[in-house]
C-alpha positions as CSV (number, residue, x, y, z in Angstrom):
1,X,-70.7,-75.8,-56.0
2,X,-72.3,-75.0,-59.4
3,X,-72.5,-77.1,-62.5
4,X,-72.9,-76.0,-66.0
5,X,-74.1,-78.0,-69.0
6,X,-75.0,-77.0,-72.8
7,X,-76.8,-78.5,-75.8
8,X,-76.4,-77.1,-79.2
9,X,-79.0,-77.7,-82.0
10,X,-78.5,-76.6,-85.6
11,X,-81.8,-75.2,-86.3
12,X,-81.2,-75.3,-90.1
13,X,-81.1,-79.1,-90.1
14,X,-82.8,-80.1,-86.9
15,X,-79.7,-81.9,-85.9
16,X,-77.4,-81.7,-82.9
17,X,-74.3,-79.5,-83.5
18,X,-71.3,-82.0,-82.7
19,X,-67.8,-80.8,-82.5
20,X,-68.3,-77.2,-81.4
21,X,-65.8,-75.7,-79.1
22,X,-67.1,-74.2,-76.0
23,X,-65.2,-72.3,-73.3
24,X,-66.6,-71.5,-69.7
25,X,-65.0,-68.6,-68.0
26,X,-65.8,-67.2,-64.4
27,X,-65.2,-63.7,-63.2
28,X,-62.3,-63.8,-60.5
29,X,-61.8,-61.5,-57.3
30,X,-59.4,-59.3,-59.4
31,X,-62.2,-58.5,-62.0
32,X,-60.8,-60.5,-64.8
33,X,-62.4,-63.7,-66.4
34,X,-60.4,-66.9,-66.0
35,X,-61.1,-70.2,-68.2
36,X,-62.4,-72.9,-65.9
37,X,-63.4,-75.4,-68.6
38,X,-63.4,-76.0,-72.3
39,X,-64.2,-78.7,-74.6
40,X,-66.1,-80.0,-77.6
41,X,-69.9,-81.0,-78.0
42,X,-70.3,-84.7,-78.3
43,X,-72.2,-86.4,-81.2
44,X,-75.5,-85.4,-79.5
45,X,-74.3,-81.8,-79.3
46,X,-73.8,-81.9,-75.6
47,X,-71.2,-80.7,-73.2
48,X,-71.7,-81.1,-69.2
49,X,-70.6,-82.0,-66.0
50,X,-68.5,-78.9,-65.6
51,X,-68.2,-78.0,-62.0
52,X,-67.4,-74.3,-61.1
53,X,-67.9,-72.0,-58.3
54,X,-71.1,-69.7,-58.1
55,X,-70.8,-66.2,-59.7
56,X,-70.8,-64.4,-63.0
57,X,-69.8,-66.6,-66.1
58,X,-69.3,-66.5,-69.8
59,X,-70.0,-69.3,-71.9
60,X,-68.4,-69.0,-75.4
61,X,-69.4,-71.1,-78.4
62,X,-66.9,-71.0,-81.3
63,X,-69.5,-71.1,-84.1
64,X,-67.4,-69.7,-86.9
65,X,-65.0,-72.5,-86.9
66,X,-67.8,-75.1,-86.9
67,X,-69.6,-73.5,-89.8
68,X,-66.5,-73.0,-91.7
69,X,-65.6,-76.6,-91.4
70,X,-69.0,-77.5,-93.1
71,X,-68.6,-74.8,-95.7
72,X,-71.1,-72.5,-94.6
73,X,-70.9,-68.7,-94.2
74,X,-72.2,-67.2,-90.9
75,X,-72.7,-63.8,-89.5
76,X,-71.7,-64.7,-86.0
77,X,-68.2,-66.1,-85.6
78,X,-68.7,-66.7,-82.1
79,X,-71.7,-66.6,-79.5
80,X,-71.1,-65.6,-75.8
81,X,-73.7,-65.8,-73.2
82,X,-73.1,-64.3,-69.8
83,X,-75.1,-65.7,-66.9
84,X,-75.0,-65.7,-63.0
85,X,-74.6,-69.1,-61.6
86,X,-75.6,-70.0,-58.0
87,X,-75.5,-73.2,-56.3
88,X,-77.0,-76.0,-58.3
89,X,-77.1,-77.0,-61.9
90,X,-77.4,-74.6,-64.9
91,X,-78.1,-75.8,-68.4
92,X,-77.4,-73.3,-71.2
93,X,-78.9,-74.5,-74.5
94,X,-78.1,-72.8,-77.8
95,X,-80.3,-73.0,-81.1
96,X,-78.1,-72.0,-83.8
97,X,-78.4,-71.1,-87.4
98,X,-75.9,-69.3,-89.7
99,X,-77.6,-65.8,-89.3
100,X,-79.4,-66.3,-85.9
101,X,-79.2,-67.8,-82.5
102,X,-81.3,-68.1,-79.3
103,X,-80.6,-69.2,-75.8
104,X,-82.5,-69.9,-72.6
105,X,-82.0,-71.3,-69.2
106,X,-82.7,-75.0,-69.5
107,X,-83.2,-77.6,-66.9
């Protein structure tokens, strides 16, 4: 079994990005991605404890809606990160601004 968590930091303010919608999908045997979890980041910009089977995953961050709610224009209406999860925990942080983003494998 694998688990996935994420943390989003708004790098323009240095604050957590609370209320961002995330969707975790996993590639199934038919070659299609199936949603296995979705939810909103908490007040600390975190979501976690999502259990899933090992394999290829996509984590989609709905950044456009979040920026729009703040009255901020953004170049990226969504960010999608593909990664392979094996057994164990996988933390996928996102550093976010209206015109750039960065991600890495966290711990």
